[in-house]
N, C-alpha and C positions, 0 to 999 in steps of 0.2 A: 504494500500500500504506500502511495506517496503521501508524505506528511509535510505540509507547509509549516515553516518555522519563522516567526516574526520576532527576532531577538537582536537588538543593536549591540549588546555587549559581546565582544569577541570571545572572552573566556566562557561566558554563559552559553553562547552559541555552540562552542566547541564541545561542551559537556552534553548539551542536548543532542548534537549530531552523533556523538559517540553512542549514546543510549539508543537513539532511533535506529542507527545502522546495526547495532548489535541485536536489536529486536527483529531484524530482518526486513526493515522498511526502507523506503527511499527518502533521504533527507533532501528537502527542497527549501533552501533559505530564500526569504523575501525581505525587501527593505521597507516596504509600506503595505498597508492593508489593501490599497488599491491594486497592487500587483497581484493580489490573490484572486481577484474577481474573475479574470478570464478562465483560469483553471477550475474555479469552483462552478462557474456557470456552464462550463462545457461538461462537467461531470468527471473531469480528470482527477480532481482532488476532492476528498471527502473528509479530511482530518486536518485541523489547524491547531498549532501550539503558538500562543502569543504571550509576550510579556506585557501585562496590563499597565505597568508603571512607566515603562520607557518607550512604548510604541504609540501609534496613533489610533489604536483600537477604540479608546474611550472618546477621544476628540472627534473622530469621524463617525461615531455611533455605528461601528461596524457590526456588532452583534445584533442590535435591533434590525438593521438592514438585511442581514443574512437570514434572520428568522422570518422577515416579511417577504423575502424574495421567493419566487417560484423556481426552485432549483431542481435539476434532474435527479439529484441524490441528496438526502439530508446531510448537512455539514455538522460534524462533531467538532466542538470547540473546547480545547483545554487551555485555561488561562493560568499563567504563573504570576503571582503577585506577593508583595509584602503583606503581612497581617495588618489590618486597619480596623479601628473602632468606628470609623466614619462610614456609615452605610451608603452615603451618597458617593463615596469614592470607591466602593466595592464593585466588582464586576456583577452584572445582572444578565441573566439569559444564557450564560455559558453552561455547557454540559457538565463541566468539572472545573474545580478551582484548586490549584496546588500552591500552598503557602511556602514562602522562603523562610528559612533555609530548608532544603529538602535533600534527601539522599538519592543517589543514582537508582537504588532499588525502588524507592517510592515512585520516581518518574517512570521507570520501566513498568511497574504494576499499573499505573494510571494509563499508560499507552496501551497495555494489553487489554484493559477493560474497555477503553475507547474503541479499539479495533473490533472487539467482539460486539459492542453495541452498534457500531457502524454497519457491521455485517448483518446484525439482527434487523436494522432499519431497512436494508434492502430486501431481506426476506419478508419483513412485515408488509412492505409496499407491494410485493408480488402477491402475498396472501390477501391483502385488501382487494386487489383486482379480482382475485378468484372469488372472494366472498361477495363482491358486488354481483358477479355473475350468478351466484347461488342465492341471491336475495337474502343474505343473512344480516343485513343492517336493519336497525330499528327505523320504522317508517317515520316516526314523529321527530326524533332527534338526529337521525343520520349516524348515530354511533353504532358500534357492534351490538347486536342483540345478545340476550343471555347465552344462547347456544354458541354463537360465534366467539364471544369473549371467553367462554369456558375452554373451547378447543384451542384458541390462540394462546391463552395463558398457560395451558398445559405444556405447549411447546416452549414458551419462555422459561417455565420452571425447569424443564429438562435441560435446556441449554445453560441456565444458571448453575444447575447442579454439576454438569460436566465441566464447566469452565471455572468452578469454585468462585463465583462472584456473588455479591450480596443481592438481595431482592426485597422490594417492599410493595405492599398492596394498600392502596388508599380506597376506603369506602366513604361515599358521601350521601347525605340524606337531607332533604329540605325539611327544616323543623316545622314550619308553619304551612305546609302544603295543603292539608285538609281544610284549614281556615280559609286559605286563598280560594280553593274550589267552592267552599260553602258560601262565601260572601260574594265572590265575583263570577262564579260559574266555571264550567270545565274548559271553555274556550280560552279564558285567561290562564287557567292552570296549564293548558297545553303550551301557551306562549312562554310561560315561566320555565317549563321543562326545556324548551328549545333554547332559551337564553342561557340557562345553566349549562346545558350541553355545549353550547358555543364557547362559553367562558372556560370550561374544562379543556376544550381543544386548544384554545389560544394560550393558556397558561401551562400546557404540558409540552413535552418534546414531540416533534413530528412523528416519531416512530414508537411512541408509547402505546401500549395496548389499553384502549378505553372502551367501556361498554355501559349500556343501561341495563342494570341487573333486574330490577322489578319496580314498577310504579315510579316513585320519585327517588329511587336509589341508583347510584352510579358507582362504578368501580374502575380503578386504574392500576395496572401492573407496571411497576417501575424497575427495569433491569439495571443492575449496577448502582442502585441508590439505596442508602440505608439511613435510618434514624433522623437526625436533624435535617438532612438534605431533603428527605421525603416530607418532613414537616413544613419546610419552606415552600414546597410545591403546593401543598394543601392550603397553606396560609395565603399564597398568591391567588389561588382559585377563589377562596372565600372573600378576600379583599376585592377581587375583580367583580364578583357578584354584588357585594355590598355597594360598590361604586357605580353600578350600572343603573341608569335611570329607567324605571319601568312605570309607565302611566296606564291607568285603567280607564274605563269608559267615561267616568265623570271627571276625568282630568287630574284626579289625585294620584300621588305617587305610591307605588306598592313596595313595601319593605319585604325582601326575601331573605330569610335566615337559613344558613346551611351549617350542618355539623359534619366533621370529618373524623374518621378513625383510621389509624395506620397500624398495620401488622408488618413489622420490619424484621427480616432475618439476615444476620451478618453472614451466615453460612447455611446453604440449602442442603439439608441432610437427606438420607434415603427415605426418611419418614415424613418429610415435608410434602404436603399435598395442597392442591389448589382449593379444594373445599374447606380445608382447615384455615388457610389464609383468609379466605373470604369471610368465614364465620368469625374469626378473630378480629378482622377489620370491622365487621358489623357490631361486634361486642364493644369495640373501642368507640364506635359512633354512639352507642348507648351511654357509655361513660361520659362522652362529651356533652350529650343532652342532659344527663344528670347534673353536670356542673353548670348548667345554665344555657347550653346550646350556643350556636353561632361561633364555634371554636373547634380546635383540633385536639385530639387525644392520641398520644403515641404509645404503642405497646411493642416491646421486643419479644420475639418468639423464637 
């Protein structure tokens, strides 16, 4: 795999080059993020490593542009940066963030995970094409239906087991969906489901396995993601829904509240099953609701 590397420091670039090449990949240095676009848009490059602190990634809004672009292949972005307490200065939208200082072994592991996820992204894109032909998407939301999600997530689980990478499942449930239906009618309820589904897609990675499980419940399988990182994904989704303006027939604004539960496994063992992860995720949703709702509850399994 060709890996684009945006690193201005010669010593740092040499370290990255050595690890990339020892991992069996092609090292492709670039001076600016603009130089990456032709290779990314042609599908020639699907992996980029960039220094957040010294490159133009932040100034040119490279990551939001890459996420908004219609690319032939999803782009995996690994950002290297100093630890910062300022959230405004931290990378947002990257697939992975590696804090300095790091060891060669840490970077090699992150590259291996990224390679696997990039491969899964292509497989998922092909699977999605097949699923469309088999009409396995939910008619209302456009997400995978329960059957399709279950089949796809079983494949994700097996690949995570073989590759020894972490895995997380996010379950989401609309707290006040019954009240929305009762007060405003099922048509408004359907609109809310579509909006929630759209927000889940926008705040997830292009290759994540996302489905509508039942009624107002949604599920997301996150390959290579564990713990706090999965929690950040769920927080982004809830914040996005909270910030979406939804008007009902009388012109008043509708407040939609969503709870999320995460079942996160640092190691997928022989006994780990999709059914168990989904049930543990749903139990975590129940704990979030017990704590007041409209929030995230994380459980390690």
